[in-house]
N, C-alpha and C positions, 0 to 999 in steps of 0.2 A: 633508110626506111622512117617515114614521117608517122609520129604517134601523136594523138591529140591527149592534151593533160588530162582531160576529164574522163578518160575512159577508163581509168583504174579507180572505180568507185567500190569503196568498203564501208560497209556500214553493220551494226550489229543490235540487237534488240534485246532489253534487259526488261525486270518490273513486269508491269501489267501486259505484256507485249508477249505472247507465245509464239515461239518460232516454229515453223510448219515446212520450210523448205528453203533450198537455195537456188534463187534463180540462174539458170544457166547463162553464163557468160558475163553476168554483173558484178559477181562478188556481194551483191546485195543480200541480206538474210529477208527472207518474206515473213510478216507479221500477221496477226488476226486481224480482223475488220476491226477500226478504229470504233469505239462505241463511247457512252457515257462515261464520265471519270470515275477511275477505280483506285481506291486505296489499297496498295500493296506496299512490297519491299521497296527499299531505294535501291538505284543501279550503283554497279562497282564504282563508277566515277561520273562526273558532270562536267558540262562545258557550257559556257556562257553565250548566249545569242548577242552578237555584237553587230555595230555598224561600222560597213569597211567598204574598201573598193575590192575589186575581183576582176583579174585579169586572164582570160582564157588563151591558150596558147597552143599552136603547133609546133612540135618538137621533131627534129630532125638531126642525123647523124653529121658531122662536117670533120673537117681536119686542117690542121695548121699549115700556112705556106708562106713564103716570102712573095712579097709584091715584085712585078716584073720591072725592069729596066726602062725607063722613058727618056727619049731624048728630045733635047731642044724644047726649053721653056720659051714660048715665043711671047714678046712684049705686045699689050694692047693699046699702047698710046705711044704717041712721038716726044721727046725730049731729051734731056740729059740726065745719064746714070749717074745720081747721087749716094748710092750705097749698094752695096753688093756683099753677098755672103763670102765665106772663107771657103775653098774647096775641101769637102770633106764634111761641111758643116751639115748638122742635122736641124729641120725646121717642122715643128708640129703646128697643128691647128691654131689658128688665130695668128702666128708668129708672121713677121714681115720675111718676104723672100728678097725683095730687091726695092730700090726708092727710083722714081722718075720725077725730075723736077721738084725733089724733096717730098713726094706723095708716095709713101710706101704701100706696096702691092702685098697683100696678105693671103695666107694659104687657108683655104677651106676644104674639108674633105667631101667627097663626092663622086660622080661620074658626070654629071650635066654642066658643062662649060657655060659660065654667066655670060650671055651674050646681049644683054639689054639693061638697062635702070630698073630697077625692082623698087617698087613703091606701093603705099596703099592701094587696094583696089585690085591689084595684081593676082593671079591664080596661075599654077602651073608647078612643074617638077622643079624648076629653079627656086621658086617660092620654097617649097618645101625643103629643098636643100640648105637654104638662107637660115630659115628657122630651125631645122636640126643643129646646124652648126652655133647659131647661138644658145639653144638649149645647153649644148654639150659644152660650151664655153660657161655655162652658169648664168646665162640671161635669160629668165624665164618671164611667168606672167600672162602668156599666151598658148593657144593648144598647137601643138606641132602639127601642121597639116599643109596642104598647098593654097592657103587663102592669107593673102598680107591684109593683115586688119590695124586698128590704130596701136592695139597691143603691141603688135610685131614692130610696128615703129618706134614705139617708146622703148624696147629692149634694143633696138639698133642704137637710138640715141645713147643709152645707157652705156653701151660696148663701145661706141665712136668717142665718148667722153674719156674713158678709161685708155682706150688707144692713143687719145691725144691727135686726133683728125677733126677736122670740121663736124660738127653735128647737125644732121639733117635729117635722120629718119629715115633714110633711102639708101640704096645699094647701087653703086656705078660698078657696072662689070669692069671697067678698066682697072678697078682697085684690087681684083682679086685673082687668083690662079686655083685651079680645082685640081686635086688630086685624090687617090683613094685612100691614102693615110698618109702619115708622118715621111717626107722626103729628106735624101740625102745627096748633097751636091756632088756631083762628081767631076764637072768640068765648066769654067766661066768661059765665055765667048767675047767677052768686054771686059773694060777696064774701067776705073771710075773716071768720070768726064766727058767718055765716049756719048756722042749722037746716038740715038737710036730710033729706028722707026716701027710702026705697027708690023706685025709678022716677023721681024728679026729675030733670031734666036738671043736669048739672054745667057741661059745656061742649061747645061744637061743635068738631069739627076735621076736617082734611083729610089724605090722604095725605102724608107728608112725604118719600117716596122713590120709586124706580122700582120698577115691578113687571114681569114678562114674561108674555104671554099665547102659548100655543102649543096645537096641537091634537094630538090622539092618536086612533087608531082606538079605536073602542067594543070591539072585540075585546081589546084590551091595557088594559082597565079595571083588571084585578088588580094592574098595575102604578102607575096614577094614582090612590092614595091621600091624601087629605087628610092633612097632617102628613109625609107622605114626604121624604125628603132627595132633592136632585138637583145635578147640576154644571152651570152655565149658562157656555158660552163667549160673551164680550162682543164688540161689533164692534171694540175695540182688539186682539183676538186673547188677553186677559186670560182668567181664569176666575175664578168666585166660587160659593159654596156658595148653595144656596136651597132653599127648602120650598115644597110644595105646599098653596096655603093655600086654594084653592076647584077643585072640578070641575064643568063645567056641561055639559049637551047643546048640541050645533051641529048644525046642518041640513046633511043629506049634501052633499059638495062636487058641482059640476055638471061634467059632461062637456063634451066638445068641440061634442057636438050640442044642447048646453042643457038637456038633461035632467039630472037628479039622479042620483048615484051611488048603487048600494044598499049601499054602506060607509058608516053611520055614523060621525060623528067627536065626539068631545068636545073641549072647549076647557079647558085647565089654567090657572089663575092661580098665579104661581109668585112669592112674596115673596123679597126678595134680601138675602143676608147684606151689611151696609153699604151699604145701597141709597141712602142720601144721598150716597156717593160715587160712583155709577155714572153717566157721563156717556155722551151718545149722544143722538140726535134721537128722537123716538116715532117707532115704525115701523121701527126699525134693525133688521136680523136678527141673530138669537142662534141657537144649538144648544144645547138642554135635553137633557142626559144622564140618563136616569131608569133606576135600578137594577132588573135583572129578576131576579139571582142575583148569589150572594156566597160565596167562599170562601175560609178562612185556611188559612194554612200547607201550601199544595200545592208539588209540584214543578213548575216553571215552565219554558219554554224560549222565545225569539223564535219567533213564527207562521213566520219564513222557515225556520224550522230543520226544520220539518215535510216529509216525503217522502210521495208517495203510493204505495203498494206495489202492484203491478199483482195481487196476490191478494186485494186489498182492503184498507182500514185505512190506518194512517198508519206512520211509522217515522222514525227520528232515525239520523244517521250520527255513530256514537259514535267521538271521537278519542282513541286510547291511544298516546301516543309516536309512532312511525313508522307505525303502523297504524289500520286505518280499519274498522268493521263496521258494517251496518245492523241496527239495534235495532227489532223493531214495539214501537208505544206506543199507549195507548187516550188518546185527546183528552178531555178535560171542556170545563170555560167557556174561552171566548175573550174576551180583555179589551184592546181596542186593538190593539196590535202582540204581545202575549205570550198563550200559551196554558198552560193545565194539562196535563199529562201524567202517566201512570203506565203502569207493567210491571216485568216482575222483572229485566229488563235494565236500569233506570235507576235513577240516585241522584244525590243534591245533589252537586255538585262535578264531574261528569264534564263534558267538553267536547265539544261537539257541533258539526258542520260546519255553516257557514252560507255563502249567497253573499258575494263580495267588497263591502264597502260603500263 
């Protein structure tokens, strides 16, 4: 079941606000009309209007699984094999799988094979995949999207310098292999010194870590894009980052009478950061938070500071010394227990009333 994180909106009114009704289905208390400032008793507690980032998510339940075996990782370029991993070795994101003519072939996570040189000005799913891998390797300074900018090029240069390879600011597809997550080498098909040609198998491997599978409504497909970053709450209540590695069609769920629902589903496969360290039995439930919207540097308050005004809309109870007044606000994104607000009567640093905690 998919749940928008902003659907659980709870707020209470105190002080100058007279509670008159509970709005059905929202959990938000309805207050009297906002009016001229009134000096009244202070609320039980206050919170500060802050400037911060707000991320709205669509939440869906998934489960832990192991990745599927993959046969025959093929070479992309011709040459002599100058390094190979040991059978049973585990290779993680950014690690070298093997070398041809002393040029390492690195592992990136994802599902889109790198098929072309990627450089400034390019756009596409392969660009998003490259940027997502760079970001997860700690090389930032750019926006993770499907557009290769000068900032992307600089991040690549920084990574190339640290990796000890020529610093070009672009990506050569022949230098990378793509898998859904960490890989474990199961078999080598050549030995050092062998000549290799494009398309010839170098090694076989299986997934070396855990993945998550989760369903999402087809109507929300625009948020379930390969390469998109997500957050996963694990069975031990910790959280880890993840990347949508694949999206496939799934049959509609069955209803109680055995018939299929008209609402089609998609199945997401999510590769996890530090997947080899994730514990838990296969099938263990997790929660996947898929980003649907994000804003930087906006005014925020706790959701419980909102008051539903009787004339419609929302307000907050501004506390100024021993006085309070109700100020109408416009709400924006909701993120867990935080909400974006705006309005002529609010600014950063103000104190607003909240229920006692």
